[in-house]
PyMOL Python script that loads the backbone (N, CA, C, O; Angstrom):
from pymol import cmd

cmd.read_pdbstr("""\
ATOM      1  N   MET A   1      71.036  15.568  11.589  1.00  0.00           N
ATOM      2  CA  MET A   1      71.678  16.838  11.599  1.00  0.00           C
ATOM      3  C   MET A   1      73.181  16.526  12.487  1.00  0.00           C
ATOM      4  O   MET A   1      74.268  17.008  12.169  1.00  0.00           O
ATOM      5  N   ARG A   2      72.944  15.627  13.632  1.00  0.00           N
ATOM      6  CA  ARG A   2      74.104  15.394  14.213  1.00  0.00           C
ATOM      7  C   ARG A   2      75.007  14.355  13.646  1.00  0.00           C
ATOM      8  O   ARG A   2      76.218  14.384  13.867  1.00  0.00           O
ATOM      9  N   ASP A   3      74.435  13.429  12.911  1.00  0.00           N
ATOM     10  CA  ASP A   3      74.976  12.607  12.475  1.00  0.00           C
ATOM     11  C   ASP A   3      75.877  13.005  11.266  1.00  0.00           C
ATOM     12  O   ASP A   3      76.944  12.443  11.021  1.00  0.00           O
ATOM     13  N   ASP A   4      75.437  13.855  10.658  1.00  0.00           N
ATOM     14  CA  ASP A   4      76.155  14.519   9.366  1.00  0.00           C
ATOM     15  C   ASP A   4      77.304  15.548  10.006  1.00  0.00           C
ATOM     16  O   ASP A   4      78.292  15.814   9.320  1.00  0.00           O
ATOM     17  N   LEU A   5      77.187  15.974  11.001  1.00  0.00           N
ATOM     18  CA  LEU A   5      78.287  16.671  11.483  1.00  0.00           C
ATOM     19  C   LEU A   5      79.495  15.807  12.066  1.00  0.00           C
ATOM     20  O   LEU A   5      80.637  16.266  12.076  1.00  0.00           O
ATOM     21  N   ALA A   6      79.210  14.611  12.521  1.00  0.00           N
ATOM     22  CA  ALA A   6      80.078  13.624  12.922  1.00  0.00           C
ATOM     23  C   ALA A   6      80.856  13.199  11.526  1.00  0.00           C
ATOM     24  O   ALA A   6      82.059  13.359  11.317  1.00  0.00           O
ATOM     25  N   ARG A   7      80.016  12.696  10.738  1.00  0.00           N
ATOM     26  CA  ARG A   7      80.522  12.084   9.439  1.00  0.00           C
ATOM     27  C   ARG A   7      81.633  13.236   8.836  1.00  0.00           C
ATOM     28  O   ARG A   7      82.781  12.973   8.479  1.00  0.00           O
ATOM     29  N   GLY A   8      81.002  14.555   8.820  1.00  0.00           N
ATOM     30  CA  GLY A   8      81.772  15.448   8.164  1.00  0.00           C
ATOM     31  C   GLY A   8      83.122  15.857   8.642  1.00  0.00           C
ATOM     32  O   GLY A   8      83.911  16.528   7.978  1.00  0.00           O
ATOM     33  N   ARG A   9      83.373  15.304  10.107  1.00  0.00           N
ATOM     34  CA  ARG A   9      84.655  15.438  10.630  1.00  0.00           C
ATOM     35  C   ARG A   9      85.281  14.106  10.795  1.00  0.00           C
ATOM     36  O   ARG A   9      86.172  13.906  11.619  1.00  0.00           O
ATOM     37  N   GLY A  10      84.819  13.220  10.025  1.00  0.00           N
ATOM     38  CA  GLY A  10      85.601  11.971   9.986  1.00  0.00           C
ATOM     39  C   GLY A  10      85.444  10.795  11.050  1.00  0.00           C
ATOM     40  O   GLY A  10      86.193   9.829  11.195  1.00  0.00           O
ATOM     41  N   THR A  11      84.309  11.107  11.746  1.00  0.00           N
ATOM     42  CA  THR A  11      84.332  10.178  12.942  1.00  0.00           C
ATOM     43  C   THR A  11      82.668   9.495  12.758  1.00  0.00           C
ATOM     44  O   THR A  11      81.759   9.972  12.078  1.00  0.00           O
ATOM     45  N   GLU A  12      82.646   8.523  13.414  1.00  0.00           N
ATOM     46  CA  GLU A  12      81.088   7.714  13.435  1.00  0.00           C
ATOM     47  C   GLU A  12      80.291   8.509  14.526  1.00  0.00           C
ATOM     48  O   GLU A  12      80.867   8.957  15.517  1.00  0.00           O
ATOM     49  N   PRO A  13      79.032   8.659  14.326  1.00  0.00           N
ATOM     50  CA  PRO A  13      78.171   9.388  15.182  1.00  0.00           C
ATOM     51  C   PRO A  13      78.076   8.334  16.369  1.00  0.00           C
ATOM     52  O   PRO A  13      78.043   7.107  16.276  1.00  0.00           O
ATOM     53  N   ARG A  14      78.041   9.109  17.481  1.00  0.00           N
ATOM     54  CA  ARG A  14      77.957   8.322  19.027  1.00  0.00           C
ATOM     55  C   ARG A  14      76.386   8.271  19.200  1.00  0.00           C
ATOM     56  O   ARG A  14      75.607   9.154  18.843  1.00  0.00           O
ATOM     57  N   PRO A  15      76.043   6.990  19.858  1.00  0.00           N
ATOM     58  CA  PRO A  15      74.799   6.675  19.888  1.00  0.00           C
ATOM     59  C   PRO A  15      74.366   7.620  21.053  1.00  0.00           C
ATOM     60  O   PRO A  15      75.182   7.913  21.927  1.00  0.00           O
ATOM     61  N   GLU A  16      73.156   8.075  21.073  1.00  0.00           N
ATOM     62  CA  GLU A  16      72.607   9.180  22.290  1.00  0.00           C
ATOM     63  C   GLU A  16      72.479   8.645  23.497  1.00  0.00           C
ATOM     64  O   GLU A  16      71.990   7.515  23.484  1.00  0.00           O
ATOM     65  N   THR A  17      72.767   9.094  24.572  1.00  0.00           N
ATOM     66  CA  THR A  17      72.545   8.711  25.728  1.00  0.00           C
ATOM     67  C   THR A  17      71.400   9.087  26.375  1.00  0.00           C
ATOM     68  O   THR A  17      71.020  10.257  26.399  1.00  0.00           O
ATOM     69  N   PRO A  18      70.862   8.245  26.866  1.00  0.00           N
ATOM     70  CA  PRO A  18      69.329   8.421  27.398  1.00  0.00           C
ATOM     71  C   PRO A  18      69.504   9.364  28.618  1.00  0.00           C
ATOM     72  O   PRO A  18      70.538   9.482  29.274  1.00  0.00           O
ATOM     73  N   THR A  19      68.421   9.967  28.806  1.00  0.00           N
ATOM     74  CA  THR A  19      68.214  11.040  29.702  1.00  0.00           C
ATOM     75  C   THR A  19      68.007  10.230  31.002  1.00  0.00           C
ATOM     76  O   THR A  19      67.321   9.209  30.955  1.00  0.00           O
ATOM     77  N   PRO A  20      68.541  10.620  32.106  1.00  0.00           N
ATOM     78  CA  PRO A  20      68.379   9.753  33.491  1.00  0.00           C
ATOM     79  C   PRO A  20      66.786   9.906  33.710  1.00  0.00           C
ATOM     80  O   PRO A  20      66.148  10.930  33.466  1.00  0.00           O
ATOM     81  N   PRO A  21      66.263   8.698  34.215  1.00  0.00           N
ATOM     82  CA  PRO A  21      64.983   9.136  34.899  1.00  0.00           C
ATOM     83  C   PRO A  21      64.712  10.134  36.068  1.00  0.00           C
ATOM     84  O   PRO A  21      65.665  10.432  36.788  1.00  0.00           O
ATOM     85  N   GLU A  22      63.542  10.646  36.295  1.00  0.00           N
ATOM     86  CA  GLU A  22      63.510  11.581  37.593  1.00  0.00           C
ATOM     87  C   GLU A  22      63.488  10.709  38.569  1.00  0.00           C
ATOM     88  O   GLU A  22      63.077   9.569  38.351  1.00  0.00           O
ATOM     89  N   PRO A  23      63.943  11.110  39.858  1.00  0.00           N
ATOM     90  CA  PRO A  23      63.995  10.339  41.063  1.00  0.00           C
ATOM     91  C   PRO A  23      62.409  10.169  41.417  1.00  0.00           C
ATOM     92  O   PRO A  23      61.484  10.968  41.273  1.00  0.00           O
ATOM     93  N   VAL A  24      62.433   8.685  41.993  1.00  0.00           N
ATOM     94  CA  VAL A  24      60.927   8.483  42.485  1.00  0.00           C
ATOM     95  C   VAL A  24      61.097   8.521  43.945  1.00  0.00           C
ATOM     96  O   VAL A  24      62.034   8.011  44.559  1.00  0.00           O
ATOM     97  N   GLY A  25      60.034   9.219  44.483  1.00  0.00           N
ATOM     98  CA  GLY A  25      59.896   9.047  46.013  1.00  0.00           C
ATOM     99  C   GLY A  25      59.815  10.304  46.616  1.00  0.00           C
ATOM    100  O   GLY A  25      59.866  11.291  45.882  1.00  0.00           O
ATOM    101  N   PRO A  26      59.698  10.442  47.813  1.00  0.00           N
ATOM    102  CA  PRO A  26      58.947  11.561  48.638  1.00  0.00           C
ATOM    103  C   PRO A  26      60.341  12.871  48.198  1.00  0.00           C
ATOM    104  O   PRO A  26      61.508  12.632  47.887  1.00  0.00           O
ATOM    105  N   ALA A  27      59.696  14.125  48.323  1.00  0.00           N
ATOM    106  CA  ALA A  27      60.700  15.126  48.202  1.00  0.00           C
ATOM    107  C   ALA A  27      61.522  15.394  49.437  1.00  0.00           C
ATOM    108  O   ALA A  27      61.110  15.124  50.565  1.00  0.00           O
ATOM    109  N   PRO A  28      62.775  15.971  49.173  1.00  0.00           N
ATOM    110  CA  PRO A  28      63.488  16.018  50.499  1.00  0.00           C
ATOM    111  C   PRO A  28      63.022  16.630  51.696  1.00  0.00           C
ATOM    112  O   PRO A  28      63.477  16.366  52.809  1.00  0.00           O
ATOM    113  N   ALA A  29      62.064  17.493  51.455  1.00  0.00           N
ATOM    114  CA  ALA A  29      61.553  18.254  52.616  1.00  0.00           C
ATOM    115  C   ALA A  29      60.764  17.082  53.403  1.00  0.00           C
ATOM    116  O   ALA A  29      60.709  16.963  54.627  1.00  0.00           O
ATOM    117  N   GLU A  30      60.201  16.296  52.497  1.00  0.00           N
ATOM    118  CA  GLU A  30      59.304  14.986  53.342  1.00  0.00           C
ATOM    119  C   GLU A  30      59.971  13.904  53.944  1.00  0.00           C
ATOM    120  O   GLU A  30      59.434  13.104  54.710  1.00  0.00           O
ATOM    121  N   VAL A  31      61.370  13.885  53.523  1.00  0.00           N
ATOM    122  CA  VAL A  31      62.047  12.606  54.049  1.00  0.00           C
ATOM    123  C   VAL A  31      62.439  12.324  55.520  1.00  0.00           C
ATOM    124  O   VAL A  31      62.480  11.249  56.119  1.00  0.00           O
ATOM    125  N   GLN A  32      62.743  13.702  55.980  1.00  0.00           N
ATOM    126  CA  GLN A  32      63.171  13.731  57.642  1.00  0.00           C
ATOM    127  C   GLN A  32      61.816  13.118  58.357  1.00  0.00           C
ATOM    128  O   GLN A  32      62.063  12.204  59.144  1.00  0.00           O
ATOM    129  N   PRO A  33      60.530  13.444  58.222  1.00  0.00           N
ATOM    130  CA  PRO A  33      59.546  12.895  59.018  1.00  0.00           C
ATOM    131  C   PRO A  33      59.283  11.484  58.877  1.00  0.00           C
ATOM    132  O   PRO A  33      58.977  10.808  59.859  1.00  0.00           O
ATOM    133  N   VAL A  34      59.394  10.943  57.593  1.00  0.00           N
ATOM    134  CA  VAL A  34      59.391   9.674  57.296  1.00  0.00           C
ATOM    135  C   VAL A  34      60.356   9.069  57.864  1.00  0.00           C
ATOM    136  O   VAL A  34      59.984   8.112  58.543  1.00  0.00           O
ATOM    137  N   THR A  35      61.690   9.299  57.843  1.00  0.00           N
ATOM    138  CA  THR A  35      62.584   8.634  58.344  1.00  0.00           C
ATOM    139  C   THR A  35      62.487   8.592  59.888  1.00  0.00           C
ATOM    140  O   THR A  35      63.014   7.668  60.507  1.00  0.00           O
ATOM    141  N   GLU A  36      61.862   9.519  60.470  1.00  0.00           N
ATOM    142  CA  GLU A  36      61.719   9.241  61.959  1.00  0.00           C
ATOM    143  C   GLU A  36      60.764   8.446  61.999  1.00  0.00           C
ATOM    144  O   GLU A  36      61.019   7.499  62.743  1.00  0.00           O
ATOM    145  N   ASP A  37      59.723   8.395  61.510  1.00  0.00           N
ATOM    146  CA  ASP A  37      58.729   7.420  61.533  1.00  0.00           C
ATOM    147  C   ASP A  37      59.171   6.049  61.362  1.00  0.00           C
ATOM    148  O   ASP A  37      58.898   5.214  62.224  1.00  0.00           O
ATOM    149  N   GLU A  38      59.846   5.738  60.302  1.00  0.00           N
ATOM    150  CA  GLU A  38      60.467   4.270  59.973  1.00  0.00           C
ATOM    151  C   GLU A  38      61.196   3.999  61.049  1.00  0.00           C
ATOM    152  O   GLU A  38      61.070   2.850  61.472  1.00  0.00           O
ATOM    153  N   ARG A  39      61.993   4.773  61.680  1.00  0.00           N
ATOM    154  CA  ARG A  39      62.942   4.459  62.953  1.00  0.00           C
ATOM    155  C   ARG A  39      62.101   4.122  64.059  1.00  0.00           C
ATOM    156  O   ARG A  39      62.453   3.137  64.709  1.00  0.00           O
ATOM    157  N   LEU A  40      61.135   4.685  64.390  1.00  0.00           N
ATOM    158  CA  LEU A  40      60.347   4.623  65.368  1.00  0.00           C
ATOM    159  C   LEU A  40      59.343   3.138  65.158  1.00  0.00           C
ATOM    160  O   LEU A  40      58.998   2.449  66.118  1.00  0.00           O
ATOM    161  N   LEU A  41      59.052   2.894  64.020  1.00  0.00           N
ATOM    162  CA  LEU A  41      58.445   1.700  63.716  1.00  0.00           C
ATOM    163  C   LEU A  41      59.221   0.573  64.130  1.00  0.00           C
ATOM    164  O   LEU A  41      58.785  -0.241  64.944  1.00  0.00           O
ATOM    165  N   LEU A  42      60.541   0.476  63.519  1.00  0.00           N
ATOM    166  CA  LEU A  42      61.507  -0.556  63.769  1.00  0.00           C
ATOM    167  C   LEU A  42      61.868  -0.780  65.344  1.00  0.00           C
ATOM    168  O   LEU A  42      61.908  -1.887  65.883  1.00  0.00           O
ATOM    169  N   ALA A  43      62.147   0.575  66.042  1.00  0.00           N
ATOM    170  CA  ALA A  43      62.340   0.497  67.426  1.00  0.00           C
ATOM    171  C   ALA A  43      61.159  -0.179  68.176  1.00  0.00           C
ATOM    172  O   ALA A  43      61.328  -0.981  69.095  1.00  0.00           O
ATOM    173  N   THR A  44      59.884   0.236  67.678  1.00  0.00           N
ATOM    174  CA  THR A  44      58.496  -0.216  68.362  1.00  0.00           C
ATOM    175  C   THR A  44      58.442  -1.712  68.212  1.00  0.00           C
ATOM    176  O   THR A  44      58.164  -2.353  69.226  1.00  0.00           O
ATOM    177  N   LEU A  45      58.677  -2.379  67.053  1.00  0.00           N
ATOM    178  CA  LEU A  45      58.858  -3.722  66.635  1.00  0.00           C
ATOM    179  C   LEU A  45      59.821  -4.641  67.568  1.00  0.00           C
ATOM    180  O   LEU A  45      59.699  -5.817  67.908  1.00  0.00           O
ATOM    181  N   THR A  46      60.802  -3.696  67.850  1.00  0.00           N
ATOM    182  CA  THR A  46      61.849  -4.331  68.579  1.00  0.00           C
ATOM    183  C   THR A  46      61.514  -4.354  70.147  1.00  0.00           C
ATOM    184  O   THR A  46      61.884  -5.239  70.919  1.00  0.00           O
ATOM    185  N   ASP A  47      60.828  -3.342  70.450  1.00  0.00           N
ATOM    186  CA  ASP A  47      60.375  -3.395  71.748  1.00  0.00           C
ATOM    187  C   ASP A  47      59.158  -3.970  72.182  1.00  0.00           C
ATOM    188  O   ASP A  47      58.841  -4.071  73.368  1.00  0.00           O
ATOM    189  N   GLN A  48      58.473  -4.349  71.220  1.00  0.00           N
ATOM    190  CA  GLN A  48      57.155  -5.001  71.540  1.00  0.00           C
ATOM    191  C   GLN A  48      56.893  -6.104  70.229  1.00  0.00           C
ATOM    192  O   GLN A  48      56.166  -5.881  69.261  1.00  0.00           O
ATOM    193  N   PRO A  49      57.677  -7.322  70.475  1.00  0.00           N
ATOM    194  CA  PRO A  49      57.789  -7.960  69.121  1.00  0.00           C
ATOM    195  C   PRO A  49      56.795  -8.912  68.982  1.00  0.00           C
ATOM    196  O   PRO A  49      56.951  -9.943  68.327  1.00  0.00           O
ATOM    197  N   LYS A  50      55.508  -8.534  69.726  1.00  0.00           N
ATOM    198  CA  LYS A  50      54.297  -9.254  69.217  1.00  0.00           C
ATOM    199  C   LYS A  50      53.710  -8.679  68.178  1.00  0.00           C
ATOM    200  O   LYS A  50      53.033  -9.403  67.448  1.00  0.00           O
ATOM    201  N   GLY A  51      53.824  -7.321  67.887  1.00  0.00           N
ATOM    202  CA  GLY A  51      53.606  -6.429  66.704  1.00  0.00           C
ATOM    203  C   GLY A  51      53.809  -6.959  65.405  1.00  0.00           C
ATOM    204  O   GLY A  51      53.045  -6.804  64.452  1.00  0.00           O
ATOM    205  N   MET A  52      54.973  -7.650  65.413  1.00  0.00           N
ATOM    206  CA  MET A  52      55.580  -8.429  64.218  1.00  0.00           C
ATOM    207  C   MET A  52      54.681  -9.332  63.751  1.00  0.00           C
ATOM    208  O   MET A  52      54.885  -9.679  62.587  1.00  0.00           O
ATOM    209  N   VAL A  53      53.782  -9.803  64.280  1.00  0.00           N
ATOM    210  CA  VAL A  53      52.416 -10.710  63.875  1.00  0.00           C
ATOM    211  C   VAL A  53      51.694  -9.850  62.846  1.00  0.00           C
ATOM    212  O   VAL A  53      51.295 -10.356  61.797  1.00  0.00           O
ATOM    213  N   GLU A  54      51.541  -8.726  63.089  1.00  0.00           N
ATOM    214  CA  GLU A  54      50.667  -7.828  62.200  1.00  0.00           C
ATOM    215  C   GLU A  54      51.381  -7.385  60.986  1.00  0.00           C
ATOM    216  O   GLU A  54      50.974  -7.442  59.825  1.00  0.00           O
ATOM    217  N   VAL A  55      52.470  -6.950  61.414  1.00  0.00           N
ATOM    218  CA  VAL A  55      53.227  -6.212  60.589  1.00  0.00           C
ATOM    219  C   VAL A  55      53.882  -7.249  59.411  1.00  0.00           C
ATOM    220  O   VAL A  55      53.669  -6.973  58.231  1.00  0.00           O
ATOM    221  N   VAL A  56      54.633  -8.372  59.740  1.00  0.00           N
ATOM    222  CA  VAL A  56      55.458  -9.174  58.859  1.00  0.00           C
ATOM    223  C   VAL A  56      54.759  -9.441  57.820  1.00  0.00           C
ATOM    224  O   VAL A  56      55.549  -9.460  56.876  1.00  0.00           O
ATOM    225  N   GLY A  57      53.622  -9.679  57.429  1.00  0.00           N
ATOM    226  CA  GLY A  57      52.937 -10.156  56.344  1.00  0.00           C
ATOM    227  C   GLY A  57      52.610  -9.261  55.436  1.00  0.00           C
ATOM    228  O   GLY A  57      52.563  -9.490  54.227  1.00  0.00           O
ATOM    229  N   ARG A  58      52.318  -7.973  56.090  1.00  0.00           N
ATOM    230  CA  ARG A  58      51.954  -6.728  55.215  1.00  0.00           C
ATOM    231  C   ARG A  58      52.953  -5.824  54.636  1.00  0.00           C
ATOM    232  O   ARG A  58      52.748  -5.049  53.702  1.00  0.00           O
ATOM    233  N   MET A  59      54.202  -6.014  55.359  1.00  0.00           N
ATOM    234  CA  MET A  59      55.297  -4.916  54.796  1.00  0.00           C
ATOM    235  C   MET A  59      56.347  -5.681  54.288  1.00  0.00           C
ATOM    236  O   MET A  59      56.756  -6.709  54.828  1.00  0.00           O
ATOM    237  N   ARG A  60      56.839  -5.145  53.147  1.00  0.00           N
ATOM    238  CA  ARG A  60      58.115  -5.610  52.701  1.00  0.00           C
ATOM    239  C   ARG A  60      59.282  -4.780  52.714  1.00  0.00           C
ATOM    240  O   ARG A  60      59.046  -3.576  52.811  1.00  0.00           O
ATOM    241  N   PRO A  61      60.679  -5.181  52.627  1.00  0.00           N
ATOM    242  CA  PRO A  61      61.663  -3.943  52.642  1.00  0.00           C
ATOM    243  C   PRO A  61      61.516  -2.964  51.457  1.00  0.00           C
ATOM    244  O   PRO A  61      62.154  -1.924  51.623  1.00  0.00           O
ATOM    245  N   GLU A  62      60.932  -3.037  50.480  1.00  0.00           N
ATOM    246  CA  GLU A  62      60.779  -2.196  49.625  1.00  0.00           C
ATOM    247  C   GLU A  62      59.842  -1.292  49.905  1.00  0.00           C
ATOM    248  O   GLU A  62      59.743  -0.247  49.261  1.00  0.00           O
ATOM    249  N   ASP A  63      59.155  -1.568  50.778  1.00  0.00           N
ATOM    250  CA  ASP A  63      57.960  -0.481  51.397  1.00  0.00           C
ATOM    251  C   ASP A  63      58.446   1.005  51.892  1.00  0.00           C
ATOM    252  O   ASP A  63      57.829   2.066  51.803  1.00  0.00           O
ATOM    253  N   PHE A  64      59.835   0.734  52.479  1.00  0.00           N
ATOM    254  CA  PHE A  64      60.406   1.775  53.275  1.00  0.00           C
ATOM    255  C   PHE A  64      60.794   3.031  52.322  1.00  0.00           C
ATOM    256  O   PHE A  64      61.443   2.836  51.294  1.00  0.00           O
ATOM    257  N   ALA A  65      60.499   3.931  52.588  1.00  0.00           N
ATOM    258  CA  ALA A  65      61.190   5.156  51.977  1.00  0.00           C
ATOM    259  C   ALA A  65      62.507   5.226  51.948  1.00  0.00           C
ATOM    260  O   ALA A  65      63.157   5.583  50.966  1.00  0.00           O
ATOM    261  N   VAL A  66      63.090   4.795  53.332  1.00  0.00           N
ATOM    262  CA  VAL A  66      64.718   5.113  53.200  1.00  0.00           C
ATOM    263  C   VAL A  66      65.063   3.563  53.073  1.00  0.00           C
ATOM    264  O   VAL A  66      64.682   2.799  53.961  1.00  0.00           O
ATOM    265  N   PRO A  67      65.868   3.035  51.845  1.00  0.00           N
ATOM    266  CA  PRO A  67      65.995   1.675  51.543  1.00  0.00           C
ATOM    267  C   PRO A  67      66.752   1.024  52.783  1.00  0.00           C
ATOM    268  O   PRO A  67      66.503  -0.158  53.024  1.00  0.00           O
ATOM    269  N   SER A  68      67.614   1.676  53.547  1.00  0.00           N
ATOM    270  CA  SER A  68      68.372   0.786  54.571  1.00  0.00           C
ATOM    271  C   SER A  68      67.752   0.752  55.750  1.00  0.00           C
ATOM    272  O   SER A  68      68.307   0.485  56.816  1.00  0.00           O
ATOM    273  N   HIS A  69      66.436   1.055  55.582  1.00  0.00           N
ATOM    274  CA  HIS A  69      65.550   0.531  56.807  1.00  0.00           C
ATOM    275  C   HIS A  69      64.896  -0.502  56.609  1.00  0.00           C
ATOM    276  O   HIS A  69      64.381  -1.115  57.544  1.00  0.00           O
ATOM    277  N   GLY A  70      64.779  -0.955  55.125  1.00  0.00           N
ATOM    278  CA  GLY A  70      64.234  -2.202  54.660  1.00  0.00           C
ATOM    279  C   GLY A  70      64.801  -3.598  55.235  1.00  0.00           C
ATOM    280  O   GLY A  70      64.128  -4.590  55.518  1.00  0.00           O
ATOM    281  N   GLN A  71      66.111  -3.451  55.333  1.00  0.00           N
ATOM    282  CA  GLN A  71      66.954  -4.712  55.450  1.00  0.00           C
ATOM    283  C   GLN A  71      66.743  -4.967  57.057  1.00  0.00           C
ATOM    284  O   GLN A  71      66.485  -6.122  57.394  1.00  0.00           O
ATOM    285  N   PRO A  72      66.828  -4.070  57.951  1.00  0.00           N
ATOM    286  CA  PRO A  72      66.505  -4.512  59.307  1.00  0.00           C
ATOM    287  C   PRO A  72      65.317  -5.136  59.529  1.00  0.00           C
ATOM    288  O   PRO A  72      65.189  -6.135  60.237  1.00  0.00           O
ATOM    289  N   HIS A  73      64.256  -4.456  58.820  1.00  0.00           N
ATOM    290  CA  HIS A  73      62.647  -4.912  58.884  1.00  0.00           C
ATOM    291  C   HIS A  73      62.829  -6.446  58.459  1.00  0.00           C
ATOM    292  O   HIS A  73      62.251  -7.314  59.112  1.00  0.00           O
ATOM    293  N   HIS A  74      63.677  -6.793  57.302  1.00  0.00           N
ATOM    294  CA  HIS A  74      63.443  -7.976  56.704  1.00  0.00           C
ATOM    295  C   HIS A  74      64.295  -9.191  57.720  1.00  0.00           C
ATOM    296  O   HIS A  74      64.021 -10.383  57.866  1.00  0.00           O
ATOM    297  N   CYS A  75      65.406  -8.377  58.329  1.00  0.00           N
ATOM    298  CA  CYS A  75      65.889  -9.432  59.194  1.00  0.00           C
ATOM    299  C   CYS A  75      65.129  -9.736  60.776  1.00  0.00           C
ATOM    300  O   CYS A  75      65.279 -10.701  61.525  1.00  0.00           O
ATOM    301  N   LEU A  76      64.371  -8.650  60.912  1.00  0.00           N
ATOM    302  CA  LEU A  76      63.625  -8.951  62.251  1.00  0.00           C
ATOM    303  C   LEU A  76      62.380  -9.884  61.609  1.00  0.00           C
ATOM    304  O   LEU A  76      61.939 -10.757  62.357  1.00  0.00           O
ATOM    305  N   GLY A  77      61.966  -9.793  60.674  1.00  0.00           N
ATOM    306  CA  GLY A  77      60.687 -10.409  60.272  1.00  0.00           C
ATOM    307  C   GLY A  77      61.343 -12.100  60.094  1.00  0.00           C
ATOM    308  O   GLY A  77      60.609 -13.064  60.310  1.00  0.00           O
ATOM    309  N   ALA A  78      62.629 -12.247  59.728  1.00  0.00           N
ATOM    310  CA  ALA A  78      63.249 -13.563  59.706  1.00  0.00           C
ATOM    311  C   ALA A  78      63.347 -14.244  61.098  1.00  0.00           C
ATOM    312  O   ALA A  78      63.060 -15.425  61.294  1.00  0.00           O
ATOM    313  N   LEU A  79      63.796 -13.349  62.069  1.00  0.00           N
ATOM    314  CA  LEU A  79      64.097 -13.599  63.422  1.00  0.00           C
ATOM    315  C   LEU A  79      62.742 -14.136  63.843  1.00  0.00           C
ATOM    316  O   LEU A  79      62.659 -15.240  64.380  1.00  0.00           O
ATOM    317  N   HIS A  80      61.656 -13.365  63.608  1.00  0.00           N
ATOM    318  CA  HIS A  80      60.126 -13.650  64.023  1.00  0.00           C
ATOM    319  C   HIS A  80      59.859 -15.199  63.742  1.00  0.00           C
ATOM    320  O   HIS A  80      59.624 -16.107  64.539  1.00  0.00           O
ATOM    321  N   HIS A  81      59.966 -15.205  62.425  1.00  0.00           N
ATOM    322  CA  HIS A  81      59.382 -16.258  61.669  1.00  0.00           C
ATOM    323  C   HIS A  81      60.019 -17.745  62.394  1.00  0.00           C
ATOM    324  O   HIS A  81      59.442 -18.783  62.716  1.00  0.00           O
ATOM    325  N   ARG A  82      61.669 -17.266  62.496  1.00  0.00           N
ATOM    326  CA  ARG A  82      62.294 -18.654  63.175  1.00  0.00           C
ATOM    327  C   ARG A  82      61.879 -18.816  64.775  1.00  0.00           C
ATOM    328  O   ARG A  82      62.226 -19.850  65.345  1.00  0.00           O
ATOM    329  N   GLY A  83      61.072 -17.710  65.568  1.00  0.00           N
ATOM    330  CA  GLY A  83      60.888 -17.880  66.713  1.00  0.00           C
ATOM    331  C   GLY A  83      61.939 -17.257  67.643  1.00  0.00           C
ATOM    332  O   GLY A  83      61.783 -17.439  68.851  1.00  0.00           O
ATOM    333  N   GLU A  84      62.920 -16.592  67.246  1.00  0.00           N
ATOM    334  CA  GLU A  84      64.081 -16.125  67.699  1.00  0.00           C
ATOM    335  C   GLU A  84      63.492 -14.783  68.651  1.00  0.00           C
ATOM    336  O   GLU A  84      62.413 -14.244  68.406  1.00  0.00           O
ATOM    337  N   PRO A  85      64.373 -14.375  69.728  1.00  0.00           N
ATOM    338  CA  PRO A  85      63.791 -13.271  70.368  1.00  0.00           C
ATOM    339  C   PRO A  85      64.414 -11.966  69.548  1.00  0.00           C
ATOM    340  O   PRO A  85      65.443 -11.962  68.873  1.00  0.00           O
ATOM    341  N   LEU A  86      63.513 -10.870  69.792  1.00  0.00           N
ATOM    342  CA  LEU A  86      63.736  -9.649  69.090  1.00  0.00           C
ATOM    343  C   LEU A  86      64.102  -8.800  70.239  1.00  0.00           C
ATOM    344  O   LEU A  86      63.301  -8.751  71.173  1.00  0.00           O
ATOM    345  N   ASP A  87      65.535  -7.918  70.323  1.00  0.00           N
ATOM    346  CA  ASP A  87      65.656  -6.992  71.074  1.00  0.00           C
ATOM    347  C   ASP A  87      66.574  -5.941  70.379  1.00  0.00           C
ATOM    348  O   ASP A  87      67.021  -6.069  69.239  1.00  0.00           O
ATOM    349  N   ARG A  88      66.798  -4.882  71.215  1.00  0.00           N
ATOM    350  CA  ARG A  88      67.621  -3.737  70.636  1.00  0.00           C
ATOM    351  C   ARG A  88      69.126  -3.985  70.045  1.00  0.00           C
ATOM    352  O   ARG A  88      69.571  -3.338  69.097  1.00  0.00           O
ATOM    353  N   MET A  89      69.774  -4.902  70.661  1.00  0.00           N
ATOM    354  CA  MET A  89      71.039  -5.513  70.666  1.00  0.00           C
ATOM    355  C   MET A  89      70.989  -6.132  68.923  1.00  0.00           C
ATOM    356  O   MET A  89      71.716  -5.799  67.986  1.00  0.00           O
ATOM    357  N   THR A  90      70.035  -6.966  68.946  1.00  0.00           N
ATOM    358  CA  THR A  90      69.909  -7.540  67.624  1.00  0.00           C
ATOM    359  C   THR A  90      69.533  -6.563  66.474  1.00  0.00           C
ATOM    360  O   THR A  90      70.075  -6.811  65.397  1.00  0.00           O
ATOM    361  N   LEU A  91      68.799  -5.625  66.517  1.00  0.00           N
ATOM    362  CA  LEU A  91      68.257  -4.699  65.782  1.00  0.00           C
ATOM    363  C   LEU A  91      69.570  -3.705  65.561  1.00  0.00           C
ATOM    364  O   LEU A  91      69.720  -3.172  64.461  1.00  0.00           O
ATOM    365  N   LEU A  92      70.486  -3.479  66.600  1.00  0.00           N
ATOM    366  CA  LEU A  92      71.785  -2.543  66.274  1.00  0.00           C
ATOM    367  C   LEU A  92      72.699  -3.399  65.532  1.00  0.00           C
ATOM    368  O   LEU A  92      73.781  -2.958  65.146  1.00  0.00           O
TER     369      LEU A  92
END
""", "prot")
cmd.dss("prot")
cmd.show_as("cartoon", "prot")
cmd.util.cbc("prot")
cmd.orient("prot")
């Protein structure tokens, strides 16, 4: 029917635009505690770098609910892999 209306007005029908997908992830009310937990994890790994041994092989940057927390985790893992020191200044 939509195509008929368009042609009746002398234009070609436009392709239908797909509906955007529903956002995947925690509800906004759940994000705050998760954000704080992720910040605590990054701070703890920085203060106690021996914990990287247990975490580096199990967690990936995409495991973080807040995407901007995945990159520091990735960087800390790379530094750990190279045997370089981890500290708060490096994390900042």
